Backbone as CSV, one residue per row, in Angstrom:
resi,resn,N_x,N_y,N_z,CA_x,CA_y,CA_z,C_x,C_y,C_z
1,UNK,-4.705,60.270,35.447,-4.093,59.404,36.442,-4.634,58.072,36.372
2,UNK,-3.923,57.052,36.593,-4.364,55.743,36.644,-4.823,55.381,38.070
3,UNK,-5.774,54.647,38.183,-6.449,54.232,39.424,-6.582,52.585,39.283
4,UNK,-6.245,51.911,40.404,-6.314,50.544,40.451,-7.580,50.140,41.123
5,UNK,-8.601,49.307,40.393,-9.675,48.992,41.035,-9.771,47.419,40.915
6,UNK,-10.421,46.826,41.856,-10.657,45.298,41.748,-12.150,45.094,41.466
7,UNK,-12.430,44.546,40.285,-13.855,44.219,39.834,-13.878,42.810,39.554
8,UNK,-14.922,42.041,40.311,-14.908,40.687,40.028,-13.681,39.816,40.380
9,UNK,-12.951,40.358,41.386,-11.775,39.604,41.906,-10.663,39.939,41.061
10,UNK,-10.746,40.676,39.890,-9.597,41.101,39.032,-8.941,42.442,39.328
11,UNK,-7.762,42.533,39.127,-7.389,44.135,39.382,-7.262,44.628,37.926
12,UNK,-7.688,45.822,37.848,-7.661,46.597,36.663,-7.051,47.911,36.844
13,UNK,-6.458,48.480,35.936,-6.096,49.898,35.908,-6.871,50.669,34.952
14,UNK,-7.504,51.816,35.619,-8.488,52.550,34.905,-7.776,54.013,34.910
15,UNK,-8.022,54.731,33.681,-7.538,56.057,33.641,-8.661,57.029,34.001
16,UNK,-8.214,57.960,34.984,-9.284,58.959,35.464,-8.699,60.062,35.637
17,UNK,-9.442,61.226,35.021,-8.917,62.635,34.869,-8.903,63.190,36.318
18,UNK,-7.857,64.052,36.758,-7.971,64.498,38.093,-9.164,65.273,38.358
19,UNK,-9.810,66.118,37.645,-10.931,66.755,37.724,-12.143,65.931,37.952
20,UNK,-12.053,64.620,37.677,-13.270,63.699,37.941,-13.181,63.099,39.333
21,UNK,-12.189,63.292,40.005,-12.106,62.748,41.470,-12.872,63.404,42.322
22,UNK,-13.321,62.636,43.302,-14.045,63.354,44.379,-13.356,63.460,45.669
23,UNK,-13.346,64.640,46.213,-12.532,64.989,47.513,-13.427,64.748,48.730
24,UNK,-13.058,63.852,49.614,-13.637,63.629,51.025,-12.873,64.255,51.916
25,UNK,-13.290,65.182,52.448,-12.365,66.061,53.550,-12.227,65.273,54.744
26,UNK,-12.968,64.456,55.102,-12.957,63.554,56.283,-12.603,62.252,56.096
27,UNK,-12.601,61.750,54.769,-12.395,60.452,54.365,-13.775,59.671,54.528
28,UNK,-13.403,58.511,54.734,-14.724,57.520,55.098,-14.497,56.973,56.430
29,UNK,-15.374,56.578,57.063,-15.302,56.123,58.541,-14.376,54.905,58.499
30,UNK,-13.289,55.114,59.371,-12.282,54.137,59.411,-11.179,54.270,58.392
31,UNK,-11.427,55.084,57.369,-10.285,55.389,56.378,-10.117,56.654,56.302
32,UNK,-9.890,57.520,57.335,-10.001,59.068,57.327,-8.648,59.775,56.326
33,UNK,-7.732,58.677,56.392,-6.468,59.185,55.539,-6.744,59.118,54.098
34,UNK,-7.828,58.500,53.607,-7.957,58.361,52.199,-9.076,59.356,51.814
35,UNK,-8.596,60.465,51.210,-9.534,61.609,50.943,-9.898,61.896,49.389
36,UNK,-9.198,61.165,48.516,-9.435,61.277,47.101,-9.991,60.012,46.597
37,UNK,-11.151,59.937,45.879,-11.829,58.792,45.365,-12.316,59.117,43.898
38,UNK,-12.409,57.948,43.212,-12.980,57.825,41.908,-14.203,57.044,42.050
39,UNK,-15.334,57.531,41.371,-16.598,56.868,41.506,-16.882,56.225,40.075
40,UNK,-17.149,54.834,39.997,-17.397,54.052,38.850,-18.900,53.427,38.953
41,UNK,-19.663,53.544,37.835,-20.868,52.939,37.791,-20.732,51.642,37.587
42,UNK,-21.336,50.601,38.411,-21.167,49.137,37.969,-22.404,48.794,37.376
43,UNK,-23.331,49.602,37.115,-24.701,49.360,36.494,-25.645,49.495,37.607
44,UNK,-26.447,50.565,37.246,-27.422,51.161,38.210,-28.182,49.975,38.922
45,UNK,-28.288,49.888,40.248,-28.043,50.990,41.219,-26.570,50.748,41.915
46,UNK,-25.772,50.076,41.241,-24.580,49.858,42.093,-23.276,50.567,41.417
47,UNK,-22.532,51.157,42.444,-21.379,51.922,42.184,-20.180,51.468,43.051
48,UNK,-19.049,51.812,42.640,-17.651,51.486,43.092,-17.223,52.823,43.633
49,UNK,-16.646,52.986,44.885,-16.079,54.129,45.280,-14.729,53.722,45.589
50,UNK,-13.645,54.082,44.846,-12.369,53.536,44.741,-11.520,54.537,45.345
51,UNK,-10.625,54.342,46.480,-9.697,55.261,46.834,-8.518,55.520,45.947
52,UNK,-8.128,56.722,45.669,-6.933,56.895,44.960,-5.678,56.823,45.674
53,UNK,-6.039,57.262,47.056,-4.731,57.390,48.044,-4.393,55.825,48.466
54,UNK,-5.218,54.853,48.426,-4.783,53.538,48.844,-5.672,52.545,47.928
55,UNK,-4.996,51.814,46.866,-5.704,50.857,45.985,-6.579,49.903,46.643
56,UNK,-6.134,49.650,47.799,-6.753,48.292,48.578,-8.175,48.901,49.391
57,UNK,-8.422,50.185,49.179,-9.624,50.698,50.015,-10.509,51.100,48.769
58,UNK,-11.787,50.373,48.996,-12.820,50.679,47.869,-14.111,50.255,48.657
59,UNK,-15.209,50.814,48.031,-16.539,50.689,48.763,-17.586,50.414,47.522
60,UNK,-18.326,49.344,47.680,-19.504,49.099,46.817,-20.652,49.831,47.316
61,UNK,-21.184,50.684,46.436,-22.254,51.566,47.014,-23.662,51.260,46.185
62,UNK,-24.640,51.590,46.851,-26.011,51.432,46.057,-26.887,52.546,46.251
63,UNK,-27.653,53.003,45.307,-28.549,53.958,45.293,-29.607,53.655,46.335
64,UNK,-29.904,54.262,47.423,-30.882,53.826,48.364,-32.260,54.251,47.875
65,UNK,-32.551,54.959,47.049,-33.849,55.193,46.637,-34.452,54.021,45.820
66,UNK,-33.671,53.240,45.179,-34.003,51.903,44.654,-34.304,51.045,45.697
67,UNK,-33.892,51.093,46.851,-34.378,50.099,47.945,-35.454,50.483,48.783
68,UNK,-35.362,51.963,49.092,-36.538,52.615,49.796,-36.775,53.991,49.353
69,UNK,-37.945,53.985,48.649,-38.160,55.333,47.876,-38.358,56.533,48.949
70,UNK,-38.517,56.143,50.178,-38.783,57.506,51.113,-37.472,57.768,51.777
71,UNK,-36.402,57.071,51.268,-35.011,57.389,52.017,-34.592,58.812,51.652
72,UNK,-34.058,59.432,52.846,-33.507,60.782,52.556,-32.532,60.916,54.018
73,UNK,-31.839,62.061,53.918,-30.915,62.478,54.987,-30.969,63.987,55.233
74,UNK,-30.930,64.307,56.382,-31.077,65.668,56.711,-29.415,66.148,56.799
75,UNK,-29.052,67.301,56.352,-27.475,67.478,56.578,-27.424,68.813,57.429
76,UNK,-26.293,68.768,58.440,-26.096,69.912,59.160,-25.626,70.978,58.360
77,UNK,-25.581,72.168,59.007,-24.866,73.298,58.227,-23.444,73.102,57.850
78,UNK,-22.744,72.485,58.799,-21.272,72.090,58.710,-21.119,71.048,57.607
79,UNK,-22.071,70.094,57.418,-21.978,69.061,56.306,-22.235,69.819,54.945
80,UNK,-23.060,70.643,55.022,-23.465,71.411,53.672,-22.170,72.336,53.420
81,UNK,-21.594,72.853,54.367,-20.251,73.610,53.934,-19.231,72.669,53.501
82,UNK,-18.968,71.660,54.092,-17.979,70.667,53.736,-18.159,70.206,52.227
83,UNK,-19.484,69.970,51.871,-19.831,69.540,50.519,-19.802,70.604,49.595
84,UNK,-19.676,71.991,50.142,-19.850,73.013,49.211,-21.215,73.169,48.500
85,UNK,-22.208,72.820,49.102,-23.508,72.942,48.514,-24.099,74.216,48.660
86,UNK,-24.842,74.632,47.518,-25.327,76.050,47.470,-26.735,76.036,48.235
87,UNK,-27.202,77.173,48.474,-28.491,77.151,49.047,-29.693,76.337,47.993
88,UNK,-30.407,75.632,48.753,-31.258,74.748,47.962,-30.587,73.644,47.209
89,UNK,-29.273,73.276,47.146,-28.744,72.215,46.474,-28.896,70.987,47.312
90,UNK,-29.177,69.920,46.547,-29.280,68.579,47.437,-28.271,67.673,47.005
91,UNK,-27.558,66.993,47.843,-26.407,66.022,47.387,-27.149,64.610,46.870
92,UNK,-26.501,63.940,46.052,-26.782,62.632,45.687,-26.432,61.705,46.965
93,UNK,-27.304,60.796,47.408,-26.939,59.927,48.521,-26.758,58.519,47.875
94,UNK,-25.717,57.930,48.456,-25.526,56.512,48.111,-25.214,55.743,49.494
95,UNK,-25.227,54.324,49.618,-25.134,53.732,50.720,-23.990,52.569,50.630
96,UNK,-23.203,52.330,51.535,-22.395,51.361,51.521,-22.846,49.918,51.569
97,UNK,-22.469,49.251,50.626,-22.951,47.617,50.738,-21.868,46.916,51.476
98,UNK,-22.164,46.147,52.343,-21.317,45.351,53.293,-21.293,43.983,52.609
99,UNK,-20.217,43.660,52.025,-19.932,42.227,51.468,-19.365,41.203,52.510
100,UNK,-20.021,40.300,52.821,-19.630,39.368,53.929,-19.095,37.921,53.461
101,UNK,-18.606,37.293,54.492,-18.200,35.889,54.108,-19.300,35.078,53.831
102,UNK,-18.950,34.026,52.892,-20.077,33.095,52.516,-20.849,32.672,53.736
103,UNK,-22.194,32.624,53.308,-23.240,32.068,54.361,-23.702,33.294,55.183
104,UNK,-23.242,34.526,54.985,-23.509,35.663,55.728,-24.300,36.666,54.729
105,UNK,-25.565,37.071,54.891,-26.002,38.065,53.786,-25.250,39.330,53.569
106,UNK,-25.237,39.719,52.200,-24.664,41.134,52.082,-25.720,41.891,52.739
107,UNK,-25.286,43.107,52.991,-26.288,44.150,53.700,-25.888,45.568,53.236
108,UNK,-26.678,46.379,53.591,-26.443,47.865,53.151,-26.505,48.696,54.503
109,UNK,-25.508,49.569,54.542,-25.591,50.603,55.829,-26.529,51.925,55.301
110,UNK,-27.701,51.700,55.807,-28.625,52.936,55.452,-28.668,54.035,56.562
111,UNK,-27.916,53.813,57.559,-27.686,54.881,58.829,-26.659,55.836,58.472
112,UNK,-25.590,55.456,57.804,-24.508,56.598,57.535,-24.239,56.543,55.981
113,UNK,-25.100,57.329,55.284,-25.132,57.339,53.840,-23.777,58.244,53.277
114,UNK,-23.459,58.144,52.015,-22.456,58.890,51.415,-23.165,59.908,50.679
115,UNK,-22.965,61.316,51.070,-23.619,62.334,50.295,-22.376,62.855,49.226
116,UNK,-22.801,63.062,48.180,-21.997,63.584,47.199,-22.612,64.687,46.405
117,UNK,-21.694,65.740,46.231,-21.966,66.958,45.356,-21.209,66.870,44.186
118,UNK,-21.896,66.401,42.988,-21.163,66.150,41.808,-20.581,67.338,41.308
119,UNK,-21.313,68.588,41.441,-20.811,69.788,40.829,-19.546,70.260,41.478
120,UNK,-19.415,70.119,42.741,-18.270,70.602,43.548,-17.319,69.429,43.837
121,UNK,-17.589,68.337,43.265,-16.589,67.037,43.274,-16.193,66.945,44.825
122,UNK,-17.250,66.996,45.632,-17.007,66.711,47.255,-17.877,65.631,47.581
123,UNK,-17.341,64.809,48.565,-18.134,63.689,49.141,-18.000,63.741,50.704
124,UNK,-18.957,62.967,51.367,-18.868,63.020,52.865,-19.766,61.812,53.142
125,UNK,-19.256,61.161,54.059,-20.184,60.069,54.675,-20.762,60.625,55.982
126,UNK,-22.023,60.689,56.029,-22.880,61.422,56.944,-22.981,60.307,58.156
127,UNK,-22.802,60.852,59.342,-23.090,59.966,60.694,-24.116,60.888,61.444
128,UNK,-25.378,60.512,61.208,-26.381,61.257,61.759,-26.352,60.757,63.287
129,UNK,-27.128,61.578,64.266,-27.192,61.328,65.587,-28.400,60.432,65.747
130,UNK,-29.300,60.426,64.883,-30.667,59.555,65.059,-31.003,59.162,63.608
131,UNK,-31.369,57.880,63.589,-31.924,57.339,62.229,-32.704,56.386,62.493
132,UNK,-33.889,56.175,61.611,-34.635,54.926,61.660,-34.091,53.709,61.048
133,UNK,-32.988,53.969,60.398,-32.309,52.865,59.854,-31.011,52.408,60.589
134,UNK,-30.639,51.245,60.240,-29.518,50.424,61.070,-28.336,50.437,59.873
135,UNK,-27.356,49.960,60.468,-25.984,49.881,59.749,-25.923,48.628,58.886
136,UNK,-27.037,47.722,59.136,-26.840,46.396,58.134,-28.139,45.825,57.885
137,UNK,-28.744,46.340,56.638,-29.901,45.694,56.361,-29.723,44.761,55.218
138,UNK,-30.085,43.513,55.354,-29.885,42.383,54.446,-30.453,42.777,53.086
139,UNK,-29.634,42.363,51.934,-29.977,42.683,50.592,-30.303,41.237,49.980
140,UNK,-31.155,41.340,48.954,-31.386,40.153,48.012,-31.708,40.785,46.719
141,UNK,-31.468,39.901,45.510,-31.692,40.280,44.336,-32.723,39.454,43.634
142,UNK,-33.793,40.152,42.988,-35.046,39.509,42.523,-34.652,38.946,41.066
143,UNK,-35.511,38.002,40.728,-35.319,37.360,39.333,-35.031,38.321,38.233
144,UNK,-35.554,39.608,38.368,-35.320,40.525,37.170,-34.144,41.313,37.276
145,UNK,-33.201,40.985,38.535,-32.079,41.663,38.581,-32.044,42.939,39.572
146,UNK,-33.300,43.187,39.914,-33.371,44.323,40.931,-33.021,44.034,42.327
147,UNK,-32.323,44.929,42.938,-31.911,44.636,44.412,-32.975,45.139,45.326
148,UNK,-33.234,44.358,46.279,-34.148,44.844,47.359,-33.718,44.404,48.888
149,UNK,-34.173,45.213,49.818,-33.939,45.071,51.130,-34.895,43.965,51.423
150,UNK,-34.263,42.885,52.237,-35.142,41.966,52.804,-35.736,42.371,54.063
151,UNK,-37.074,42.061,53.948,-38.051,42.307,55.198,-38.371,43.712,55.234
152,UNK,-38.034,44.570,54.182,-38.559,46.030,54.168,-39.527,46.060,52.896
153,UNK,-39.891,44.913,52.261,-40.703,45.153,50.964,-39.881,45.185,49.906
154,UNK,-40.335,45.453,48.740,-39.587,45.467,47.591,-39.693,43.949,46.722
155,UNK,-38.706,43.518,45.960,-38.855,42.447,45.135,-38.705,41.117,45.928
156,UNK,-38.057,41.040,47.128,-37.796,39.794,47.791,-38.445,39.954,49.255
157,UNK,-39.022,38.652,49.601,-39.614,38.569,50.909,-38.612,38.315,52.004
158,UNK,-38.778,38.276,53.184,-37.806,38.115,54.192,-37.192,36.814,54.234
159,UNK,-37.966,35.748,53.743,-37.582,34.265,53.828,-36.939,33.877,52.530
160,UNK,-36.893,34.952,51.586,-36.421,34.586,50.104,-35.055,34.045,50.136
161,UNK,-34.160,34.393,51.019,-32.806,33.790,50.775,-32.483,33.173,52.126
162,UNK,-31.914,32.010,51.936,-31.565,31.277,53.314,-30.149,31.331,53.387
163,UNK,-29.236,31.452,52.474,-27.790,31.330,52.723,-27.225,32.863,52.498
164,UNK,-28.153,33.743,51.930,-27.532,35.164,52.020,-26.606,35.403,50.698
165,UNK,-26.268,36.603,50.601,-25.381,37.038,49.551,-23.928,37.356,50.265
166,UNK,-22.990,36.669,49.759,-21.695,37.035,50.481,-20.854,37.890,49.688
167,UNK,-20.828,37.865,48.400,-19.752,38.597,47.607,-20.429,39.559,46.564
168,UNK,-19.800,40.458,45.885,-20.429,41.187,44.961,-20.860,40.156,43.818
169,UNK,-20.010,39.061,43.472,-20.547,38.179,42.509,-21.766,37.360,42.920
170,UNK,-21.775,37.060,44.067,-22.995,36.525,44.634,-24.143,37.564,44.485
171,UNK,-23.962,38.699,44.859,-25.021,39.728,44.847,-25.303,39.869,43.334
172,UNK,-24.595,39.911,42.421,-24.992,39.908,41.144,-25.746,38.743,40.590
173,UNK,-25.328,37.425,41.118,-25.765,36.120,40.721,-27.070,35.710,41.301
174,UNK,-27.264,36.069,42.582,-28.189,35.588,43.460,-29.601,35.975,42.940
175,UNK,-30.605,35.057,43.167,-31.940,35.243,42.671,-32.853,34.897,44.033
176,UNK,-34.023,35.738,44.069,-34.985,35.353,45.046,-35.623,34.088,44.699
């Protein structure tokens, strides 16, 4: 099946096998009607989660362990069942990157990660009752191209970016 994706502002059609799609039984927050997604690697640690049900719905995701090595999420029994995880199986966790208008830093939602069971081709956005993380942590890109959380350590200090990162292109091009 062909999937429409928007990369760098350009619309592209990409062929994706039906058995490569991820099923999100609850959809994503605010997009509950979109339950089928394709996941594209944009170059680690960035990914694109593109809805197959609505080509205008897509999410840039980031591997949170690249930003915060201690990052993790506890799943409820219901969430484990929805993901079809076996006993002892751990899902892959990715977090939604928030791309903003010019002048507002790009951020990452560490509070509501996306859990994926690659073997079961299932995904679920987790909404924990409590978390030490918020929904919008500012991001910056270091000179070596790595992405870091602003103010939580890593490659960029809290004062490293004044204007912030507004788009995916800005995120890819910005430097501390």
